[in-house]
Every structure is written in structure tokens, then in C-alpha cells.
SEVEX-285037 format. One line per 2 residues: their letters; for each residue x, y, z of N, C-alpha, C. Coordinates in steps of 0.05 Angstrom, whole numbers. Each point is the difference from the previous one (the first is absolute). Layout:
// residues N
A> X/Y/Z/X/Y/Z/X/Y/Z; ... .
// end
This chain:
// residues 390
XX> 1105/853/700/-10/-28/10/28/9/15; -8/-14/27/14/-3/25/20/-23/3 .
XX> 22/-5/8/19/-14/-1/-7/-24/17; 11/-17/-5/5/-28/26/14/-1/27 .
XX> -5/-16/12/17/1/24/23/-4/-3; 18/22/8/30/-1/3/11/-25/6 .
XX> -10/-1/29/17/-25/14/-8/-34/-19; -21/14/-10/-14/-29/-9/21/0/-33 .
XX> 3/16/-9/11/-1/-23/30/-3/4; 12/13/17/27/-4/3/10/-23/18 .
XX> -15/-16/10/-4/-20/9/20/-25/-21; 25/-12/6/7/-18/-12/-8/-18/-9 .
XX> -6/-13/-23/-13/-34/-2/26/-10/9; -17/-36/-3/22/-21/9/15/-7/-21 .
XX> 32/1/12/17/-17/-21/-2/-29/-1; -23/-20/16/-4/-31/0/-24/0/-30 .
XX> -17/24/12/-23/2/-30/15/-5/-25; 22/19/6/7/6/-38/10/-27/-7 .
XX> 12/-9/19/22/-39/-21/-27/-9/3; -16/-5/23/-37/-23/-3/-2/14/-26 .
XX> 0/16/-14/-14/7/-21/12/-10/-20; 24/10/-6/22/-1/-21/1/-35/-2 .
XX> 3/-12/20/-2/-37/3/-24/-15/-15; -31/15/1/-15/-16/-2/-4/3/-31 .
XX> 16/21/-9/1/-2/-37/24/-17/-11; 12/-19/23/25/-23/-13/-9/-26/14 .
XX> -17/-9/-20/-16/-33/14/16/-16/11; 28/1/-6/19/-25/5/14/15/27 .
XX> -2/20/5/14/6/32/-3/-11/18; 25/4/24/-2/-14/20/-10/12/18 .
XX> -29/2/18/-5/24/17/24/-6/29; 10/19/6/17/-1/29/-7/30/10 .
XX> -22/24/-13/-4/20/3/-23/-4/16; -12/-11/6/-27/2/10/-11/-7/34 .
XX> -5/7/21/14/-3/24/-38/-16/11; -9/-14/-12/-16/-18/3/4/-30/2 .
XX> -24/-14/24/4/-33/2/-3/-7/-25; 21/-16/-8/-8/-22/-23/-25/-24/10 .
XX> -7/1/20/-23/-23/10/-24/12/0; -13/-24/1/-34/1/-3/-8/11/30 .
XX> -30/10/4/0/9/26/-6/-18/15; 1/-11/22/-7/-22/16/-27/-18/-9 .
XX> -13/-22/-3/-24/-16/-8/-21/21/21; 4/-8/23/-23/14/24/1/18/-3 .
XX> 17/25/-7/-6/28/8/-8/12/-35; -3/-20/-20/-12/12/-23/-36/-13/3 .
XX> 0/-24/14/-18/-15/2/-22/15/17; 19/18/23/-21/26/22/-16/21/-22 .
XX> 26/-2/-20/-15/25/-16/-21/1/-14; -1/-34/-12/-20/-5/-21/-32/-5/26 .
XX> 8/-9/19/-20/0/18/-14/18/4; 8/21/2/4/30/7/-28/12/-25 .
XX> 11/-7/-25/-15/10/-23/-36/-14/4; 22/-25/6/-42/-17/1/-20/-1/13 .
XX> 12/13/30/-14/6/18/-5/33/-2; 2/9/-24/0/23/0/5/33/18 .
XX> 29/-14/11/16/12/9/20/20/-11; -19/26/-18/9/18/-25/-9/32/10 .
XX> -7/2/24/-8/22/2/33/10/22; -21/30/6/26/27/12/-2/-15/25 .
XX> 22/6/9/9/-13/27/13/22/15; -1/3/33/10/21/8/24/14/-2 .
XX> 8/16/-7/22/16/-15/28/-18/23; 1/1/14/27/-15/16/-1/-24/-2 .
XX> -24/-18/-13/5/-26/-6/-21/-21/23; 1/-26/-12/-19/-9/21/2/-8/28 .
XX> -14/5/5/8/-9/35/11/-28/5; -8/-25/-20/17/-26/-1/28/3/-3 .
XX> 4/17/-25/23/1/2/20/10/6; -18/25/19/22/13/18/6/-14/25 .
XX> -13/-16/7/4/-17/22/23/-20/-20; 0/-14/-9/10/-24/-19/26/22/3 .
XX> 6/23/-6/32/21/4/1/0/13; -5/-1/26/-1/8/28/17/-21/20 .
XX> -18/-25/-14/21/-15/11/28/-7/-15; -7/2/-28/28/-10/-8/23/15/1 .
XX> -6/22/5/21/28/16/6/-7/24; -12/-10/23/7/-11/24/22/-34/-12 .
XX> -12/-13/-10/15/-21/-2/15/-1/-10; 11/14/-17/21/0/-23/20/25/1 .
XX> -7/19/14/8/24/-5/2/10/29; -15/-3/24/0/3/19/-7/27/11 .
XX> -26/7/-25/-3/23/12/-29/1/3; -8/11/34/-31/0/2/-13/20/-7 .
XX> -21/2/-18/-20/16/-11/-23/-9/-3; -16/24/9/-28/-1/-6/-9/-3/-24 .
XX> -28/0/-6/-20/6/-25/-1/24/-9; 7/16/24/-1/36/-19/25/13/1 .
XX> 27/-25/-3/31/-2/-5/5/-2/-25; -18/-11/-22/1/-19/-21/-21/28/-20 .
XX> 16/-3/-24/-19/15/-24/15/-28/-27; -22/-1/-6/-1/-23/-21/-1/15/-27 .
XX> 22/2/-20/0/13/-30/3/-23/-19; -12/9/-27/8/-5/-23/25/2/-10 .
XX> 12/-21/22/29/0/-11/28/10/22; 13/-21/6/21/11/16/2/35/-10 .
XX> 9/10/-33/12/19/2/-25/23/1; -14/-2/4/-31/16/2/3/6/37 .
XX> 6/-24/17/6/1/31/24/25/1; 19/-5/-23/23/21/12/-3/24/-6 .
XX> -14/4/-20/-4/27/-5/-28/17/6; -14/-13/17/-17/10/23/5/7/25 .
XX> 26/-18/3/17/2/26/17/31/-1; 13/-4/-26/17/25/6/-17/27/-13 .
XX> -26/-9/-11/-24/29/-5/4/10/30; -7/-17/19/-15/-7/29/24/26/14 .
XX> 22/3/-6/21/2/22/21/28/-25; -3/4/-20/19/15/-8/-18/26/-21 .
XX> 10/20/8/-8/27/-6/20/14/-24; -11/20/-12/18/17/-17/22/15/19 .
XX> 20/-7/-11/25/12/6/21/-29/24; -4/-13/6/13/-23/17/15/-15/-18 .
XX> 23/-10/21/14/-18/-16/-5/-27/2; 2/-18/-16/0/-27/1/19/-19/0 .
XX> 13/-20/19/25/-9/-11/-5/-26/-13; 11/-2/-16/-2/-33/-21/17/-14/-5 .
XX> 12/-19/-2/20/-15/-9/0/6/-30; 31/-2/3/15/2/-28/9/-26/-11 .
XX> 5/-24/-9/-26/-1/-21/-19/-6/13; -25/7/-3/-27/-14/9/-17/1/-19 .
XX> -27/-13/-1/-24/-4/-15/-13/33/-8; 1/0/-20/-7/26/-8/-24/20/10 .
XX> -21/-20/0/-31/10/-2/9/20/38; 5/-3/22/-3/23/18/15/22/-10 .
XX> 23/4/-12/3/29/-3/-17/10/-19; -15/-16/-21/-25/14/-8/-13/19/12 .
XX> -11/-25/21/-29/1/15/11/31/24; 29/6/3/3/20/15/11/26/-19 .
XX> 1/-3/-25/5/32/-9/-28/-4/-13; -18/-12/0/-30/9/-5/-14/14/23 .
XX> 17/-6/18/-25/25/25/22/26/5; 22/2/-24/14/30/5/20/1/26 .
XX> 2/-23/6/24/-12/19/31/-8/-10; 24/-3/13/22/-4/-19/5/-24/12 .
XX> 14/-24/-19/17/-17/9/29/-3/11; 7/-5/10/28/-1/9/14/-28/0 .
XX> 19/-5/-11/2/-32/-1/28/0/10; -8/-28/26/26/-9/14/3/-29/-18 .
XX> 26/-5/0/17/-17/-17/-2/-28/12; -3/-19/-13/8/-23/-2/21/-12/-4 .
XX> 24/-6/9/26/-16/-15/0/-14/-8; 11/-14/-28/8/-19/-12/28/-23/23 .
XX> 16/17/17/19/-13/5/-13/-6/30; -16/10/8/-15/-9/25/-20/-15/-5 .
XX> -10/-20/-21/-23/-9/-4/-21/17/8; -8/20/-24/-15/23/-7/-12/-5/27 .
XX> 14/14/17/-17/8/32/8/31/0; -15/16/9/18/27/14/20/1/18 .
XX> 15/28/-3/13/5/18/-12/24/28; -6/-7/20/-20/18/17/17/21/-3 .
XX> 24/10/10/8/18/5/-4/27/-24; -1/-9/-29/-6/9/-21/-25/-3/1 .
XX> -24/-16/17/-32/7/-4/-4/25/18; 9/4/24/-1/19/24/12/25/-11 .
XX> 25/0/-18/-6/26/-18/-20/22/-17; -5/-34/-13/-22/13/-17/-28/4/15 .
XX> -2/3/17/-26/11/21/6/36/2; -22/9/-4/-4/27/2/-27/4/23 .
XX> 3/34/6/-27/7/5/-27/-16/-15; 13/15/-28/-22/-7/-15/-11/-36/-5 .
XX> 13/-14/11/-2/-27/-3/-26/-12/23; -13/-12/-21/-33/-15/14/-4/-27/3 .
XX> 14/-15/-16/1/-31/-7/19/-12/-2; 7/-26/-1/23/-15/-3/-14/-25/-5 .
XX> 2/-4/-38/-18/-21/-9/23/-22/-3; -1/-31/5/20/-16/-3/-24/-28/-9 .
XX> 20/-11/-16/-10/-27/-14/21/-31/0; -14/-16/21/19/-20/6/-23/-29/0 .
XX> 6/-22/-15/18/-3/-19/7/20/-20; 14/6/-10/6/29/-16/-7/-10/-33 .
XX> -12/14/-12/-7/5/-37/23/28/-1; 22/0/-16/2/-26/-21/18/-12/15 .
XX> 17/-2/20/16/-16/2/8/-21/16; -32/-6/13/0/-21/14/12/-4/29 .
XX> 19/26/10/10/6/24/-23/-9/20; 6/-15/18/-18/2/32/17/12/20 .
XX> -22/23/13/20/17/20/-6/-26/26; 20/9/24/-6/-23/16/-15/9/23 .
XX> -5/-9/19/-8/10/16/16/24/18; 24/-6/10/11/22/-8/9/24/7 .
XX> -8/1/-41/7/23/-10/-23/14/9; -27/-11/-10/-26/8/5/-1/20/27 .
XX> 9/-10/23/-5/0/19/13/23/1; 26/6/-10/17/25/-1/-12/20/-15 .
XX> -13/-5/-22/-17/20/-15/-25/5/13; -20/-16/14/-16/8/12/9/27/24 .
XX> 23/-6/20/16/19/15/6/25/-17; 9/1/-21/-4/22/-12/-18/21/-6 .
XX> -20/-15/-1/-38/14/-8/-8/8/29; 6/-12/14/-5/3/29/15/36/11 .
XX> 31/-11/-13/4/31/17/0/17/-13; -9/6/-26/-8/29/-21/-30/-7/-2 .
XX> -11/-16/13/-36/2/-8/-10/-5/-23; 9/-24/-13/-3/-4/-20/-18/-22/-1 .
XX> -20/6/-24/-15/-26/-9/9/-25/-10; 4/-20/7/16/-28/-10/-27/-13/-25 .
XX> -1/-5/-29/-7/-18/-21/11/-16/-6; -10/-26/8/17/-24/-14/-15/-20/-27 .
XX> 12/0/-12/-11/-19/-26/4/-25/14; -17/-23/2/9/-20/4/-15/-18/-18 .
XX> -5/2/-21/-14/-22/-21/11/-19/-2; 32/-2/-5/8/-26/-2/14/-13/29 .
XX> -20/6/18/2/-22/28/13/-23/-4; -17/-12/-18/-4/-24/2/29/-14/-9 .
XX> 7/13/-18/21/-7/-14/29/8/12; 9/-15/21/25/11/14/10/-39/3 .
XX> 26/7/-12/11/-34/-3/14/-2/17; 18/13/18/18/-8/20/-14/23/24 .
XX> -11/-18/29/-3/12/24/-23/6/-7; -21/25/18/-27/2/-9/1/39/0 .
XX> -32/3/-11/7/25/0/-16/19/22; 0/25/4/-2/15/21/-10/14/-6 .
XX> -21/3/21/-20/29/-1/7/23/15; 11/26/-10/1/12/23/-22/12/11 .
XX> -25/-3/-9/-16/6/24/-6/-15/14; 12/-16/4/-4/-30/30/8/23/22 .
XX> 18/16/-10/15/19/17/-6/18/16; -24/21/-16/-3/29/-3/-17/6/28 .
XX> 3/10/11/0/7/23/-12/27/0; -7/21/-17/-10/32/4/-18/-2/-26 .
XX> -9/-25/-15/-11/10/-28/12/15/-22; 21/-5/-3/23/13/-28/-1/-14/-28 .
XX> -10/-34/2/6/-18/-22/-21/-3/-16; -3/2/-21/-32/-12/-21/19/-24/-16 .
XX> -6/-18/5/12/-23/-18/-25/-8/-20; 13/-9/-27/-23/0/-21/16/-30/-2 .
XX> -36/-16/-11/12/-31/-2/-24/-13/-24; 10/-21/-6/-27/-12/-27/9/-25/-14 .
XX> -19/-2/-17/1/-28/-8/12/-3/-17; 2/10/-24/16/4/-24/21/-26/-4 .
XX> 18/7/17/33/-13/-9/-11/-31/25; -8/3/18/0/-21/14/-22/-23/0 .
XX> -21/9/-11/-24/-23/-20/2/3/-31; 13/12/-10/1/9/-26/-19/8/-13 .
XX> -11/31/15/-35/1/-3/9/31/-19; 17/5/-7/8/30/-14/-32/3/-16 .
XX> -15/-10/-14/-17/10/-15/-32/12/25; 7/-19/22/-19/-2/12/-11/25/10 .
XX> 26/26/7/1/20/10/1/0/22; 12/-3/21/-11/-4/28/31/0/23 .
XX> -1/24/16/22/3/19/-22/18/25; 21/-3/15/-11/22/26/21/11/16 .
XX> -4/22/11/9/12/17/-9/5/40; 25/-7/10/-6/0/30/15/29/9 .
XX> -26/14/13/10/26/9/-4/5/34; 10/17/17/-15/6/16/-26/8/5 .
XX> -20/3/4/-28/-8/0/-9/34/-10; 11/21/12/-7/22/-23/8/2/-17 .
XX> 29/-7/-6/2/6/-23/-10/-14/-24; -8/-28/8/-19/-27/-10/-22/22/-12 .
XX> -15/12/20/-26/11/-15/3/15/-19; 20/22/2/8/24/-22/10/-25/-29 .
XX> 12/-20/7/2/-19/-19/-23/-10/-13; -16/-8/15/-28/-8/-18/-18/15/-9 .
XX> 7/32/11/-21/16/-12/11/7/-27; 26/-5/-8/11/6/-24/-8/-23/-9 .
XX> -5/-23/-2/-10/-25/-16/-27/17/-17; -12/19/9/-35/8/-3/10/22/-43 .
XX> 15/6/14/0/15/-27/17/-17/-22; 17/-15/3/20/-20/-8/-8/-15/-11 .
XX> -14/-19/11/-10/-29/-17/-26/-9/14; -16/23/17/-11/-15/25/-5/-13/16 .
XX> 8/-19/-15/7/-41/25/14/-18/-18; 9/-26/10/17/-9/-14/-28/-19/-19 .
XX> 10/-13/-10/-7/-17/-13/-18/-27/22; -28/0/-15/-4/-16/30/8/-37/1 .
XX> 1/-3/-33/7/-30/-10/23/2/12; 23/10/-10/28/-3/14/19/-2/31 .
XX> -32/14/14/0/-3/25/-10/-26/6; -23/-10/-7/1/-22/12/19/-27/-16 .
XX> 17/9/-16/19/-24/-8/24/9/21; -1/30/10/27/2/19/-10/-14/30 .
XX> -28/0/7/-8/-20/25/15/-25/-12; 1/-22/-15/-1/-17/-4/43/-10/-2 .
XX> 7/28/-7/27/0/-3/11/-13/19; -5/25/23/5/2/27/-7/-30/22 .
XX> -19/-3/-11/-19/-21/26/12/-24/-23; 9/-4/-19/12/-29/-10/22/-3/4 .
XX> 0/-33/-15/34/-6/7/18/16/-15; 20/-8/2/26/21/-7/18/-14/-11 .
XX> -4/-17/-7/25/-24/-17/3/14/-28; -21/11/-7/9/10/-38/20/34/19 .
XX> -4/9/12/20/24/13/25/-13/1; -1/-22/11/21/-6/8/27/-16/-23 .
XX> -16/-11/-16/5/-17/-22/9/24/-23; -16/25/5/15/19/-25/29/14/11 .
XX> -5/4/35/22/10/2/32/-29/-5; -2/-18/8/15/-17/-14/14/1/-29 .
XX> -21/8/-11/3/-7/-27/19/32/-1; -8/22/11/15/20/-15/26/0/22 .
XX> 3/-10/17/27/-7/12/11/-17/-16; 1/-14/-14/1/-14/-13/22/16/-28 .
XX> -33/5/-16/22/22/-21/12/22/15; -2/15/21/26/12/14/22/-16/-4 .
XX> 4/-15/-4/21/-16/13/25/-12/-25; -37/-1/-25/16/-11/-24/11/30/-11 .
XX> -15/32/2/15/15/-12/20/13/10; 10/-9/31/19/4/16/25/-18/-18 .
XX> 0/-24/-1/15/-16/-8/12/9/-29; -11/5/-19/-3/8/-29/10/21/4 .
XX> -5/24/17/25/31/4/30/-12/4; 0/-24/17/22/-8/16/17/-8/-30 .
XX> -4/-11/-7/8/-13/-28/13/21/-16; -23/26/-7/18/12/-19/14/25/14 .
XX> -2/-7/28/17/26/17/-12/29/-3; -25/-4/2/-19/24/-1/-17/-6/29 .
XX> 11/-14/24/-19/-5/16/11/26/28; -29/12/7/15/24/25/-19/-6/22 .
XX> -21/-11/1/-10/-6/28/-21/-29/-7; -14/-5/28/-19/-27/-3/-29/14/13 .
XX> -21/13/-22/-16/5/15/-13/-25/26; -13/27/22/-14/-23/18/-20/-2/-4 .
XX> -16/12/-22/-22/-7/1/-25/15/-23; -23/-6/-9/-13/14/-28/5/-10/-13 .
XX> -6/0/-20/11/-9/-36/12/16/-11; 23/6/6/25/26/-23/28/1/16 .
XX> 20/-5/-31/20/2/8/10/28/-18; 22/18/17/0/23/-22/39/-14/-15 .
XX> -4/12/-30/29/-14/-9/4/22/-8; 30/9/2/19/13/-17/10/-7/-20 .
XX> -9/25/-16/-5/3/-33/15/13/-5; 23/22/16/5/24/-11/22/-6/-24 .
XX> 15/-31/-2/15/2/-22/1/0/-29; -44/0/6/-2/6/-21/-17/31/-10 .
XX> 1/11/20/-6/24/-8/-6/15/29; -3/31/3/-3/14/21/-30/8/3 .
XX> -14/-3/-13/-34/12/5/-11/-27/-10; -10/-12/27/-9/-36/1/-32/-4/-15 .
XX> -7/35/3/-25/2/-21/9/-15/-25; 12/14/-24/11/-9/-19/13/-27/-4 .
XX> 12/-6/24/13/-29/4/-24/-20/-3; -19/3/15/-27/-13/1/-12/-4/-27 .
XX> 5/25/-14/-14/2/-31/14/-29/-15; 30/10/2/18/-10/-21/-5/-37/12 .
XX> -5/-4/28/4/-25/3/-32/-19/-9; -20/21/-7/-22/-13/-5/-9/2/-30 .
XX> 16/10/-11/15/8/-29/13/-25/-18; 20/1/14/21/-22/-4/1/-30/10 .
XX> -8/10/26/-2/-38/7/-19/-1/7; -26/14/0/-28/-12/4/-10/-14/31 .
XX> 17/22/13/-3/-12/30/-10/31/20; -29/-3/1/-5/30/13/10/3/36 .
XX> 2/25/7/14/0/29/-10/36/2; 3/8/25/-15/28/10/34/7/0 .
XX> 3/27/-11/16/12/8/8/15/24; 18/-4/1/8/10/41/-9/32/1 .
XX> 0/15/-19/-7/21/11/-28/11/-8; -13/-28/8/-33/11/-1/-6/-2/26 .
XX> 28/-5/10/-4/-11/38/13/24/16; 14/21/-8/17/12/1/30/6/-18 .
XX> 10/30/4/29/1/-14/19/-15/9; 4/-8/25/17/-10/8/9/-29/-15 .
XX> -24/-11/-11/-2/-35/-14/7/12/-38; 12/20/4/6/-2/-37/8/-16/-8 .
XX> 15/-14/19/22/-24/-17/-7/-22/4; -31/-3/-1/-9/-24/16/-26/-8/-20 .
XX> -7/-30/0/-37/1/-7/-8/-28/29; -16/13/-10/-23/-19/17/-15/-30/-8 .
XX> 13/-26/5/-8/-22/-3/-20/-8/15; -23/-11/-21/-29/-4/26/9/-30/-5 .
XX> -4/-16/29/3/-32/-5/-29/-10/1; -18/13/-1/-15/-14/-6/-19/-14/-31 .
XX> 25/-14/-5/0/-13/-22/7/-34/10; -10/-9/-27/19/-24/2/25/-2/3 .
XX> 12/-28/16/24/-2/-6/16/3/-26; -16/-14/-17/18/6/-30/-10/18/-8 .
XX> -8/17/3/-8/27/-12/29/18/16; -2/2/23/30/14/20/22/-11/-4 .
XX> 10/-17/-10/20/-9/-16/6/-3/-14; -18/4/-23/7/6/-26/1/39/-2 .
XX> -13/10/12/-10/24/-4/31/20/21; 2/-17/22/25/9/12/30/-15/-12 .
XX> 1/-11/-18/23/-15/-18/4/20/-25; -18/17/-5/-3/21/-25/2/15/9 .
XX> -1/10/27/11/28/10/33/-9/12; 4/-6/7/20/-14/2/24/-1/-13 .
XX> -19/-8/-33/20/5/-18/6/30/-16; -16/8/3/-3/29/-5/11/12/14 .
XX> 9/-3/28/24/15/7/25/-8/-2; 10/-19/-7/20/-18/-4/11/9/-32 .
XX> -21/4/-14/9/11/-32/4/31/3; -11/9/17/6/27/6/34/5/11 .
XX> -1/-21/27/27/7/14/19/-2/-24; -5/-22/-19/29/-4/-17/1/11/-25 .
XX> -24/23/2/6/15/-20/16/29/10; -10/3/19/16/25/22/34/-9/1 .
XX> 1/-29/3/37/-10/7/9/16/-26; -13/-26/-18/17/6/-34/-2/36/0 .
XX> -13/13/11/-4/26/-11/-16/5/-31; -13/-11/7/-18/3/-40/-19/20/13 .
// end
């Protein structure tokens, strides 16, 4: 019998999922590993999905999404992101991850190089490798608030480089790229004739200042921007996202939908229309709760002398646990086994994070307080052991 796809077999699995699977076997575990809002989908959004079912809106839709949703997205992009878009610039997808994958597939060929952040969400590297392209990592430095060094980023560019992928606000760090930084990165993309793919799934979770979409200043069609509903509207299970791209690229992305998914869920699309056209009070409320939780986490880390930075957005914070061990995967397993707290190992997001774990703030204040204090005490215990020489 002939073998399996080498690229598929060699693609590494998710270190996050490994801990999640182990954590579900621990019934009393505090879950701080999951990047999923712990809020219900807003009522008016749920009602729109229910109404779609009642009205039998349950068939296939156009591959790029229903016109009503794409029109609502165009309005949102202009009002919120300053991006002038027409329906032909939008492809609606089953989740932002599919939108990102389709954008990557539309641009990247075997032998290309793609610049990816380290630390960064691991899925884009999987996408790049499956296409026979090479991921090249640019560092996000803890002492710079997990932002890149532009000189180093430029040195990573080679004749084979096709695109730069960036994520702001960031998973796993919560770092927010400023408008000035994004404009400088866009300048590099123009200088070397590169595409820029921006993952903006956490755009509504910026705690200070305002999110900036670099596509709003794109003058020559090199920026593709991915957005979604999962984080802003607590709609992870609805699987709904979209990608903005120049019309000629958007047409290719839409064509890629056909062999992958045919079309997005008709029911979810109706819910998406309600999310964009309806009240935003729940979005604002969730952001303020995440901000409060961020502040709580920072105060606990300062109390235990483990504070390194303050996340500007999203709902994550990286914690240095190097005193416990040098392999964050094994440290995460130890914390789970001995302290009943599930966290994501830093190495799931890049080798530069071998001394860190990611703590998700998509949990109650009490869970965050108890979980973080347990982690901090584990680090204190390890430091005491090192100091005593035992």
C-alpha cells in the first residue's frame, strides 16, 4: 500500500490541544488553557440563527457568502476599520481560520518563504508547511512588550519571501501593534514587494487606544485582512469569519471555497448579519470584563514578583515559569498534575517561549485568581528549592 502524504504526517500537532486533552481527564482542574470566550452568544444573534432555521434558510449559499452579510461587512469595515470595500473584496468563510488558510493558499506556492511571528498562533505555520513553503520566524521580544525589531525583520527577508503574516492583538501575548509600527511593516512590504496578511480576530479587544487596520492605507493591493465573529461576539461554535482582499485575489479565495467547504453555514451567516447590524453593548461589556481580568492577572503577577509586561488586548498573558523547568511542555504537564491548573505551554507558540506558559483570561475572576496564585506558588517553591540547593 502506498504511503500517506509526507507533509501531512510530518506536520506537528498542537501543543495546546495536548494539554486540553489531558485537562479534561482532571475533573477539578481550573481551565486557563482555552482561547475561547466564556460568555454566551448575545441573545439577538442567537435569535437570528433560530429564525433562519424556522424560515428554512438551511440550504447552500453563494460560495463567497450571502449578499446581505457581505454588505454588512463592507459597512463595518468602513465604519470601524477605515477600509473601503465592495462585495467583490469579501469572502465569508467557516471561521477565521478557514479565511486565513484560504488567503495563504491563494498566495503561497511550493518553495516560497513566509515570515511568521515567534511567538505566534501555531496554525499559520501548519498552513505554510502543508503547501511546501518554508516558515521563517521573526522574534517578538518580551523586553519590547512582545513587539518585533524592524531591523531584524528586514534581515529575515530573502528573494524567496512572499508574504509577512502578523497578528494584532496577538495570540498568545496580547500585544497590540501600534499604527506607527504597522505602517513601518507595511513600508517593508512595499519596499520588497511582499504581501501582508493580517490576522485581526481580536480587533474588538484592545484595552487602551484603538485597533488599526493596515489595509486602510494600502494603496497597491498587497494587504489581505482576516476578521471573524468568534472572539468579539462569543461565536466560536458558529464558525464564521471573513477575509478582505483586492478583488482579483478575493476571486481566487472564493474559488478555493468550493473544494474546501462549498460555502459557509447559511444559519451562521444570518446570525452574522444580526451581530453586525445589532447592538454592540455585549461586545463592549465583554471587553471591559476582559480588561478587568487583565488587571487582576497583572496585579497577582506583581505581588509574586513575576510581572514582565501588560497585555494591550486579547485575553492572554504569558508567564515566565523557567524556575520550574526549561521545557514549558513538561512544566505545563507538571502544573496540571500537581496544581490542577491547565495552561498552554509556551513552546506551542514558538521555541523562543520555552520558559513561558500562556494563561487564558477567558475564565471567571475566581478561577483566574486561584489558578494564577497556584502557578505563582509553584514558581516560588521551585525558586526556594534552587536557592537551597536541593
